N, CA and C of each residue as an Amber inpcrd file, in Angstrom:
protein
   465
   0.8570000  -1.2200000  -0.0290000  -0.0270000  -0.0850000   0.0060000
   1.0410000   1.2840000  -0.0640000   0.6240000   2.1650000  -0.8720000
   1.3300000   3.4490000  -0.9300000   1.1260000   4.3180000   0.2070000
   2.1240000   4.9900000   0.6410000   2.1430000   5.9790000   1.7930000
   1.6140000   7.2300000   1.2280000   0.5980000   7.6720000   1.8640000
   0.1060000   9.0390000   1.4460000   0.9650000  10.1480000   2.0240000
   1.2840000  11.2130000   1.1120000   2.0480000  12.3560000   1.5460000
   1.1450000  13.5700000   1.4740000   1.4530000  14.4830000   2.4770000
   0.5530000  15.6850000   2.5250000   0.7730000  16.4060000   1.1770000
  -0.2490000  17.2690000   0.8010000  -0.1540000  18.0720000  -0.3000000
   0.8810000  19.2950000  -0.1050000   1.4430000  19.6350000  -1.1910000
   2.3730000  20.7850000  -1.1230000   1.5700000  22.0170000  -1.4960000
   0.4340000  21.8580000  -2.0450000  -0.3720000  22.9960000  -2.4320000
  -0.8920000  23.7600000  -1.2870000  -0.8900000  25.0840000  -1.4090000
  -1.4300000  25.9310000  -0.3020000  -2.8390000  26.4650000  -0.8660000
  -3.9410000  26.2960000  -0.0870000  -5.2170000  26.7440000  -0.3810000
  -6.0380000  26.9960000   0.7980000  -7.2130000  27.6280000   0.5470000
  -8.1710000  27.8230000   1.4540000  -9.5560000  27.2830000   0.9480000
 -10.2410000  26.4240000   1.6270000 -11.4520000  25.8280000   1.1180000
 -12.5200000  27.0270000   1.2070000 -13.4570000  26.9340000   0.2110000
 -14.5440000  27.9290000   0.1570000 -15.6540000  27.6080000   1.1240000
 -15.9360000  26.4570000   1.3400000 -17.0330000  26.0510000   2.2550000
 -16.7290000  26.5120000   3.6770000 -17.5640000  27.3320000   4.2940000
 -17.3250000  27.9340000   5.4990000 -17.0180000  29.3290000   5.5730000
 -16.8060000  29.8490000   4.3090000 -16.5150000  31.2430000   4.2420000
 -17.7340000  32.0670000   4.6890000 -17.5130000  33.0910000   5.4650000
 -18.6420000  33.9870000   5.9780000 -18.4330000  35.2980000   5.3350000
 -19.5600000  35.7250000   4.7450000 -19.6280000  37.0100000   4.0770000
 -20.7460000  37.8820000   4.6410000 -20.4720000  39.1300000   4.9720000
 -21.3920000  40.0190000   5.7080000 -21.3460000  41.4240000   5.0500000
 -22.3700000  42.1220000   5.3000000 -22.4950000  43.5110000   4.8320000
 -23.0650000  44.3470000   6.1430000 -22.6380000  45.5690000   6.3510000
 -23.0720000  46.3200000   7.4660000 -24.5090000  46.7250000   7.2710000
 -25.3720000  46.5980000   8.2680000 -26.7140000  46.9690000   8.1150000
 -26.9630000  48.4980000   7.9920000 -25.9900000  49.3140000   8.4000000
 -26.1000000  50.7330000   8.2910000 -24.8280000  51.3550000   7.5390000
 -24.9320000  52.4380000   7.1000000 -23.8040000  53.0530000   6.4260000
 -22.7680000  53.3870000   7.4610000 -21.5720000  53.3540000   7.0290000
 -20.3270000  53.5400000   7.9240000 -19.2010000  54.0620000   7.0410000
 -18.2240000  54.5730000   7.6790000 -16.9760000  55.1260000   6.9090000
 -15.7810000  54.3620000   7.4740000 -15.9890000  53.3240000   8.3580000
 -14.9540000  52.5940000   8.7730000 -15.3310000  51.1340000   8.8360000
 -14.7660000  50.3630000   8.0030000 -15.2400000  48.8900000   7.9190000
 -14.7960000  48.1060000   9.1360000 -13.9870000  48.6370000   9.9720000
 -13.5380000  47.8760000  11.2450000 -14.0520000  48.5690000  12.4500000
 -15.0300000  49.5120000  12.2830000 -15.4810000  50.0860000  13.5150000
 -16.1020000  49.1270000  14.4320000 -15.9770000  49.4020000  15.7300000
 -16.5800000  48.5610000  16.7720000 -18.1300000  48.8420000  16.8250000
 -18.9500000  47.7690000  17.0980000 -20.2610000  47.9390000  17.1430000
 -21.1510000  47.9370000  15.8840000 -20.4240000  47.5590000  14.7250000
 -21.1430000  47.4290000  13.4390000 -22.0880000  46.3040000  13.6240000
 -23.3290000  46.4790000  13.1080000 -24.1810000  45.2530000  13.0810000
 -24.2260000  44.7540000  11.5770000 -24.0240000  43.4550000  11.5760000
 -23.9260000  42.8830000  10.2160000 -25.0890000  42.0240000   9.8740000
 -25.2640000  41.9390000   8.5260000 -26.3020000  41.1040000   7.9140000
 -25.5360000  39.9830000   7.1800000 -25.9370000  38.7280000   7.2800000
 -25.2820000  37.6420000   6.7230000 -25.5940000  37.3440000   5.2420000
 -24.5590000  37.5420000   4.4410000 -24.7330000  37.2740000   2.9480000
 -24.4850000  35.7710000   2.6440000 -23.9200000  35.0870000   3.4900000
 -23.4490000  33.6830000   3.2210000 -24.7180000  32.7750000   2.9720000
 -25.9210000  33.1230000   3.4140000 -26.9900000  32.2570000   3.2950000
 -27.6310000  32.3310000   1.8920000 -27.3150000  33.3500000   1.0540000
 -27.9430000  33.4380000  -0.2780000 -26.7940000  33.5570000  -1.3160000
 -25.6430000  34.0330000  -0.9830000 -24.5750000  34.1300000  -1.9650000
 -23.6850000  32.9430000  -2.3180000 -23.5870000  32.5490000  -3.5380000
 -22.8510000  31.3210000  -3.9100000 -21.4980000  31.6570000  -4.4530000
 -21.3250000  32.8530000  -5.1480000 -20.0800000  33.1440000  -5.7180000
 -19.6280000  34.6330000  -5.6510000 -19.0150000  34.9750000  -4.5790000
 -18.4450000  36.3460000  -4.4270000 -17.1500000  36.3910000  -5.2900000
 -16.9290000  37.6400000  -5.8840000 -15.7490000  37.8690000  -6.6800000
 -15.1250000  39.2020000  -6.4110000 -13.9060000  39.1630000  -5.9470000
 -13.1400000  40.4580000  -5.7800000 -12.3920000  40.5980000  -7.0210000
 -12.5980000  41.8730000  -7.6310000 -11.8480000  42.0980000  -8.8840000
 -10.9930000  43.3940000  -8.5170000  -9.7170000  43.2920000  -8.2570000
  -8.8870000  44.4630000  -7.9430000  -8.7800000  45.3000000  -9.1260000
  -8.7240000  46.5980000  -8.9190000  -8.6040000  47.5710000  -9.9950000
  -7.1340000  47.8150000 -10.3410000  -6.9030000  48.6850000 -11.2550000
  -5.5330000  49.0430000 -11.6970000  -5.2340000  50.3860000 -11.3800000
  -4.0930000  50.7400000 -10.8440000  -3.6180000  52.0560000 -10.5520000
  -3.3550000  52.8740000 -11.9600000  -3.4640000  54.1740000 -11.9320000
  -3.1460000  54.8280000 -13.0890000  -1.6860000  54.8830000 -13.2460000
  -1.2070000  54.9590000 -14.5260000   0.1650000  55.1700000 -14.8620000
   0.4040000  56.6100000 -15.1310000   1.3090000  57.2500000 -14.4370000
   1.6660000  58.6020000 -14.4790000   3.0880000  58.7660000 -15.2890000
   3.0460000  59.3400000 -16.4100000   4.1690000  59.5800000 -17.0700000
   5.0670000  60.6270000 -16.4260000   6.3620000  60.3500000 -16.2230000
   7.3510000  61.3300000 -15.5670000   8.5120000  61.4900000 -16.3720000
   8.4940000  61.2230000 -17.7230000   9.5350000  61.4120000 -18.6790000
  10.0740000  62.8010000 -18.5550000  11.3440000  62.9340000 -18.6590000
  12.0090000  64.3090000 -18.6850000  13.0000000  64.3650000 -19.8500000
  13.4830000  65.4820000 -20.1450000  14.4740000  65.5530000 -21.2470000
  15.6400000  64.5890000 -21.1510000  16.1100000  64.3670000 -19.9780000
  17.2840000  63.5330000 -19.6710000  16.9820000  62.0300000 -19.8330000
  15.6080000  61.6440000 -19.9100000  15.2480000  60.2810000 -19.9480000
  15.6920000  59.6020000 -21.2540000  16.0240000  58.3140000 -21.2230000
  16.4870000  57.6620000 -22.3540000  15.2860000  56.8470000 -22.9800000
  14.2470000  56.6730000 -22.2550000  12.9680000  56.1300000 -22.7010000
  11.8500000  56.6800000 -21.7700000  10.6560000  56.3580000 -22.1320000
   9.4170000  56.8820000 -21.2990000   9.6740000  56.2180000 -19.9200000
   9.2510000  57.1010000 -18.8560000   9.4030000  56.7490000 -17.4690000
   8.0950000  56.9680000 -16.9260000   7.6570000  56.0710000 -15.9240000
   6.4580000  56.0710000 -15.3320000   6.5660000  55.8360000 -13.8120000
   5.3840000  56.3160000 -13.1520000   5.2720000  55.9360000 -11.7460000
   3.8060000  55.6470000 -11.6420000   3.3820000  54.9930000 -10.5080000
   1.9670000  54.5760000 -10.4360000   1.1420000  55.6590000  -9.5500000
  -0.0370000  55.9190000  -9.8980000  -0.8700000  56.7280000  -9.1030000
  -1.5660000  56.0170000  -8.0050000  -2.6330000  56.6210000  -7.4270000
  -3.2910000  56.0900000  -6.2570000  -3.9440000  54.6170000  -6.6000000
  -4.0050000  53.7910000  -5.7020000  -4.5290000  52.4920000  -5.8580000
  -6.0550000  52.5460000  -6.0340000  -6.5100000  51.7390000  -7.0450000
  -7.9650000  51.7330000  -7.4030000  -8.1670000  50.2140000  -7.0000000
  -8.9260000  50.0390000  -5.9360000  -9.0990000  48.7480000  -5.3470000
 -10.3020000  47.8940000  -6.1060000 -10.8910000  48.4620000  -7.1070000
 -11.7200000  47.7110000  -8.0170000 -13.1830000  47.6130000  -7.5040000
 -13.6960000  46.3580000  -7.8890000 -15.0910000  45.9110000  -7.6740000
 -15.1950000  44.6390000  -6.8670000 -16.3940000  44.5050000  -6.5250000
 -16.8640000  43.2380000  -5.6890000 -18.1360000  42.8720000  -6.2760000
 -18.2590000  41.6900000  -6.6780000 -19.5850000  41.2600000  -7.2170000
 -19.9260000  40.0220000  -6.5260000 -21.2640000  39.8030000  -6.3630000
 -21.7620000  38.6780000  -5.4880000 -22.9730000  38.0380000  -6.3920000
 -23.0600000  36.7670000  -6.5400000 -24.1040000  36.1200000  -7.2280000
 -24.5280000  34.9280000  -6.4590000 -25.8500000  34.6870000  -6.5050000
 -26.3480000  33.5610000  -5.7450000 -27.8430000  33.5210000  -5.8830000
 -28.5470000  32.9930000  -4.7800000 -29.9500000  32.9110000  -4.7870000
 -30.7410000  34.2390000  -4.5630000 -31.6240000  34.6070000  -5.3780000
 -32.3510000  35.8330000  -5.1630000 -33.4380000  35.5640000  -4.0830000
 -33.5120000  36.3580000  -3.0660000 -34.4780000  36.2440000  -2.0610000
 -34.8700000  37.5720000  -1.5440000 -35.9630000  38.2010000  -2.0190000
 -36.3350000  39.5190000  -1.7730000 -36.4380000  39.8750000  -0.3430000
 -36.8520000  38.9510000   0.4450000 -37.0610000  39.2670000   1.8900000
 -35.8460000  39.0340000   2.8120000 -34.8290000  38.5360000   2.2490000
 -33.6540000  38.2680000   3.0210000 -33.0460000  39.6180000   3.5380000
 -32.6080000  39.5820000   4.7400000 -32.2270000  40.8490000   5.3960000
 -31.0700000  41.4200000   4.6750000 -29.9600000  40.6100000   4.3660000
 -28.7620000  41.1610000   3.6720000 -28.9960000  41.6240000   2.3460000
 -29.8720000  41.0210000   1.5610000 -30.2310000  41.5580000   0.2270000
 -31.0960000  42.8100000   0.3630000 -31.8860000  42.8670000   1.3670000
 -32.5150000  44.2180000   1.4880000 -31.6530000  45.2890000   1.8620000
 -30.5980000  45.1150000   2.6380000 -29.5880000  46.0620000   2.9820000
 -28.7990000  46.4060000   1.6140000 -28.5610000  45.5410000   0.7150000
 -27.8650000  45.7670000  -0.5120000 -28.7670000  46.6010000  -1.4880000
 -30.0440000  46.3060000  -1.4220000 -30.9020000  47.1500000  -2.3320000
 -31.1020000  48.5250000  -1.7320000 -31.2210000  48.6700000  -0.4710000
 -31.3010000  49.9650000   0.1920000 -29.9870000  50.7860000  -0.1040000
 -28.7760000  50.1020000  -0.0120000 -27.5310000  50.7980000  -0.3250000
 -27.5680000  51.2420000  -1.7040000 -28.1690000  50.5420000  -2.6320000
 -28.0370000  50.9260000  -4.0210000 -28.9830000  52.1630000  -4.1770000
 -30.1600000  52.1780000  -3.3560000 -31.0660000  53.3330000  -3.5260000
 -30.4090000  54.5820000  -2.8580000 -29.7840000  54.4840000  -1.6700000
 -29.3360000  55.7600000  -0.9750000 -27.9360000  56.0420000  -1.3140000
 -27.1330000  55.3140000  -1.9880000 -25.8100000  55.6420000  -2.4340000
 -24.8250000  55.8250000  -1.4070000 -25.0850000  55.3580000  -0.2290000
 -24.1520000  55.4340000   0.9360000 -23.3250000  54.0910000   1.0650000
 -22.0780000  54.3400000   1.4940000 -21.1540000  53.2070000   1.7470000
 -21.6090000  52.2630000   2.8090000 -21.3930000  51.0400000   2.5830000
 -21.5790000  49.9190000   3.5830000 -20.1230000  49.2740000   3.7410000
 -20.0090000  48.6240000   4.9230000 -18.8650000  47.7950000   5.1070000
 -19.0770000  46.4020000   4.6580000 -18.1300000  45.7490000   4.1730000
 -18.1990000  44.3460000   3.6540000 -17.0200000  43.6440000   4.4030000
 -17.2910000  42.4110000   4.8270000 -16.2310000  41.6270000   5.3130000
 -16.3870000  40.1380000   5.0190000 -15.2560000  39.5690000   4.7720000
 -15.1700000  38.1600000   4.4240000 -14.2890000  37.5400000   5.3920000
 -14.6970000  36.4810000   6.0910000 -13.9450000  35.6660000   7.0430000
 -13.8550000  34.1310000   6.3670000 -12.5360000  33.8280000   6.0870000
 -12.3010000  32.6850000   5.4640000 -12.0150000  31.4990000   6.4820000
 -12.2030000  30.3090000   6.0140000 -12.1490000  29.1590000   6.8590000
 -10.8410000  28.9740000   7.6230000  -9.7510000  29.5800000   7.1430000
  -8.3980000  29.5530000   7.7640000  -8.2750000  30.5870000   8.8090000
  -9.2410000  31.4620000   8.9680000  -9.2500000  32.5760000   9.9570000
  -8.7290000  33.8290000   9.4130000  -8.2720000  33.9430000   8.1540000
  -7.8910000  35.1680000   7.4490000  -9.1530000  35.9200000   7.0740000
  -9.0850000  37.2060000   6.8280000 -10.2410000  38.0060000   6.5720000
  -9.8760000  39.1170000   5.6940000 -10.8730000  39.7670000   5.1860000
 -10.7440000  40.9380000   4.3070000 -12.0110000  41.8220000   4.6070000
 -11.7250000  43.1750000   4.5550000 -12.8350000  44.1130000   4.7690000
 -12.5420000  45.3680000   3.9190000 -13.6140000  45.9420000   3.6420000
 -13.4460000  47.2500000   2.7890000 -14.8760000  47.9420000   2.8330000
 -14.9100000  49.2030000   2.3650000 -16.1430000  49.9410000   2.1390000
 -16.6840000  49.8700000   0.7230000 -17.8750000  49.7360000   0.4210000
 -18.3070000  49.6570000  -0.9280000 -19.6170000  50.3060000  -1.1710000
 -19.7630000  50.7970000  -2.4430000 -21.0950000  51.4190000  -2.8600000
 -21.7830000  50.4340000  -3.7780000 -22.9050000  50.0640000  -3.4030000
 -23.7120000  49.1280000  -4.3170000 -24.1460000  49.9530000  -5.5090000
 -23.7160000  49.4500000  -6.7310000 -23.9700000  50.1910000  -8.0450000
 -25.0380000  49.5560000  -8.7850000 -25.2930000  48.2780000  -8.6040000
 -26.2600000  47.5940000  -9.4180000 -26.7150000  46.2600000  -8.8050000
 -27.9670000  45.8420000  -9.1140000 -28.3780000  44.5180000  -8.7370000
 -29.3450000  44.0170000  -9.8950000 -29.1770000  42.6850000 -10.1100000
 -29.9880000  42.0500000 -11.1140000 -30.5840000  40.7310000 -10.5620000
 -31.5930000  40.2940000 -11.1730000 -32.1280000  38.9430000 -10.9560000
 -32.3930000  38.3690000 -12.3140000 -32.2460000  37.0400000 -12.3200000
 -32.6340000  36.3640000 -13.5880000 -33.2950000  34.9200000 -13.1720000
 -34.0700000  34.4790000 -14.2150000 -34.6910000  33.0870000 -13.9010000
 -34.8190000  32.3570000 -15.0750000 -34.7050000  30.9990000 -15.0170000
 -34.9300000  30.1070000 -16.1530000 -35.7560000  28.9390000 -15.7560000
 -36.4250000  28.2280000 -16.7060000 -37.2750000  27.1260000 -16.3690000
 -36.4660000  26.0400000 -15.6480000 -37.1690000  25.4520000 -14.6890000
 -36.5270000  24.2890000 -13.9680000 -35.3080000  24.7310000 -13.1500000
 -35.3860000  25.8560000 -12.5980000 -34.1910000  26.3960000 -11.7720000
 -34.6640000  27.2550000 -10.5650000 -33.8090000  28.0540000 -10.1860000
 -34.1540000  29.0700000  -9.0070000 -33.8320000  30.4020000  -9.6120000
 -34.4990000  31.4010000  -8.9560000 -34.1320000  32.7240000  -9.2230000
 -32.8320000  33.1760000  -8.7620000 -31.9990000  33.6970000  -9.6800000
 -30.5580000  34.0020000  -9.2340000 -30.4490000  35.4620000  -9.0970000
 -29.6260000  36.1030000  -8.2770000 -29.4740000  37.4860000  -8.0830000
 -27.8740000  37.7530000  -8.1580000 -27.6860000  38.9470000  -8.5860000
 -26.3600000  39.4550000  -8.6110000 -26.2560000  40.9280000  -8.1400000
 -25.2440000  41.2650000  -7.3130000 -25.0960000  42.5090000  -6.7210000
 -23.6230000  43.1190000  -7.1230000 -23.4850000  44.3100000  -7.6750000
 -22.2350000  44.7760000  -7.9060000 -21.8180000  45.9430000  -7.0650000
 -20.6410000  45.9320000  -6.5300000 -20.1620000  46.8760000  -5.4870000
 -18.9120000  47.5370000  -6.0200000 -18.8380000  48.8760000  -5.8890000
 -17.7120000  49.6090000  -6.2990000 -16.8790000  49.8670000  -4.9260000
 -15.8120000  49.3120000  -4.9400000 -14.9660000  49.5510000  -3.6790000
 -14.3770000  50.8990000  -3.5390000 -14.5830000  51.5950000  -2.3720000
 -14.0820000  52.9360000  -2.1880000 -13.1000000  52.8350000  -1.0700000
 -11.9230000  53.3940000  -1.2530000 -10.8820000  53.4220000  -0.0700000
  -9.9910000  52.1090000  -0.2110000  -9.4210000  51.8850000   0.9980000
  -8.4200000  50.8290000   1.0250000  -9.1670000  49.4820000   1.3480000
  -8.4560000  48.4040000   0.9870000  -8.8750000  47.0850000   1.2520000
  -8.0000000  46.4230000   2.2660000  -8.5310000  45.8330000   3.4010000
  -7.7090000  45.1870000   4.3430000  -7.6950000  43.6990000   4.1970000
  -6.5000000  43.0950000   4.1940000  -6.3570000  41.6140000   4.1880000
  -5.5800000  41.3230000   5.4800000  -6.3200000  40.5920000   6.4050000
  -5.7710000  40.3660000   7.7210000  -5.5590000  38.8280000   7.8790000
  -4.3880000  38.4980000   8.4570000  -4.0750000  37.0760000   8.7320000
  -4.7100000  36.5810000  10.0130000  -4.9480000  35.3260000  10.2680000
  -5.6380000  34.8180000  11.4390000  -4.8430000  35.3410000  12.7450000
  -5.5490000  35.5680000  13.7500000  -4.9640000  35.9250000  15.0970000
  -4.4750000  34.6460000  15.7350000  -3.2430000  34.5250000  16.1040000
  -2.7130000  33.3720000  16.6420000  -2.7390000  33.5440000  18.1400000
  -3.3970000  32.7530000  18.9910000  -3.3830000  32.9170000  20.4210000
  -2.0740000  32.7280000  21.0550000
């Protein structure tokens, strides 16, 4: 019988990931006392799409070729798709955020204890349906400000 060796691959399983949105508008995704609505019960596929910083040309007469530096970070967008459920608390928060244009905090807690948080503006939501299926929903969020990626706290 062959001896099993542990995998060399590094990964985090998706099952058990917790995804939340703040129930009220906030300007600090890590503020104490934020009340959270659970997106994990309807969302199947969250996707963080990091943005691209502007390229700023800094070429001068002495340059031998074009020279650049980067501008401010653009942290991109976050989209979530899953089961549409109009009376779900978190989806109600997202639709309200789309209507009022105010930022909400978003946080992801991964199974390995690492996490990510940011502020976002809900820019769009859609739903679609097909025969012999369920109603699907998608929410698009424009990230505003910095994104935090935090490692697990080791006791």
